[in-house]
C-alpha positions in Angstrom: 0.1 -75.0 29.8 0.5 -75.5 26.1 1.6 -72.8 23.3 -2.3 -71.7 23.2 -4.2 -72.6 26.4 -3.4 -72.4 30.2 -4.9 -74.8 32.6 -5.2 -73.7 36.2 -6.3 -76.0 39.2 -5.9 -76.2 42.8 -4.3 -79.3 44.1 -4.2 -80.3 47.6 -1.4 -81.9 49.6 -2.9 -85.3 48.4 -2.1 -84.2 44.7 -6.1 -84.0 44.5 -7.8 -81.3 42.2 -10.0 -79.2 44.6 -12.8 -77.5 42.4 -12.9 -76.8 38.9 -9.8 -76.8 36.1 -10.3 -73.3 34.6 -8.8 -72.8 31.0 -7.5 -69.4 29.6 -6.3 -68.3 26.3 -2.8 -67.3 26.3 -0.5 -67.6 23.6 3.3 -68.0 24.3 4.8 -67.7 20.9 5.9 -64.1 20.1 3.7 -62.5 22.9 5.9 -59.9 24.7 3.0 -59.3 27.2 2.8 -63.1 28.1 4.0 -62.9 31.6 1.9 -59.9 32.5 -0.9 -61.7 31.1 -0.1 -65.1 33.1 0.4 -62.7 36.2 -3.2 -61.6 35.7 -4.7 -64.8 35.2 -3.1 -66.5 38.5 -3.6 -63.4 40.4 -7.5 -63.5 39.6 -7.3 -67.3 40.2 -5.5 -66.9 43.7 -7.9 -64.0 44.6 -11.4 -66.6 44.2 -9.7 -68.8 46.7 -11.1 -69.1 50.3 -8.4 -70.2 52.0 -5.4 -68.2 50.6 -3.1 -68.6 53.3 -3.3 -72.5 52.7 -1.6 -71.9 49.3 2.1 -72.8 49.5 3.0 -72.5 46.2 2.8 -72.4 42.2 3.9 -75.3 40.1 3.5 -74.4 36.3 4.2 -77.2 33.7 4.9 -75.4 30.3 6.4 -76.2 27.0 9.8 -75.2 25.8 13.3 -75.3 27.1 13.0 -75.1 31.0 15.5 -74.9 33.3 13.8 -76.0 36.4 16.8 -75.1 38.9 17.1 -71.7 37.5 13.4 -71.0 36.9 14.1 -70.1 33.4 11.9 -70.6 30.3 14.3 -70.5 27.4 11.7 -70.7 24.7 8.8 -68.7 26.0 7.5 -65.7 28.4 10.9 -64.0 28.6 11.4 -61.3 31.5 14.0 -58.6 32.1 16.2 -58.2 35.1 14.9 -61.6 36.7 14.0 -65.2 36.0 10.5 -66.1 34.7 10.0 -67.9 38.3 11.6 -64.8 40.3 9.2 -62.4 38.4 6.4 -64.4 39.1 7.3 -65.0 42.6 7.8 -61.1 43.3 4.2 -60.1 41.7 2.4 -63.4 43.7 4.2 -63.6 46.8 4.4 -67.3 46.4 7.5 -69.6 45.6 7.3 -70.7 41.9 8.4 -74.1 40.3 8.6 -74.1 36.6 8.7 -77.7 34.8 8.9 -78.8 31.4 5.7 -80.8 30.4 6.6 -83.6 28.1 5.7 -83.5 24.6 
């Protein structure tokens, strides 16, 4: 994920990409609907997976000042009443880990 494009892939327990990498336009800067757009993109992706019961979590590498422990991105995708990770977990019913992508 960068400030304009989001890439999504299914990765197995051996850290191998399964299937195709998807690219989606998602502007992070000054986008009050960014979190909802990300949820929609992720939900659509998850719905296309044959074995959804085998998905154990979602990892998101993203730009900005990210606190992985608290699940907050202080730069982008702000949420009210919860952290970004909590908002995604509540909507997608999977654990979410946020990590800052290196510049």
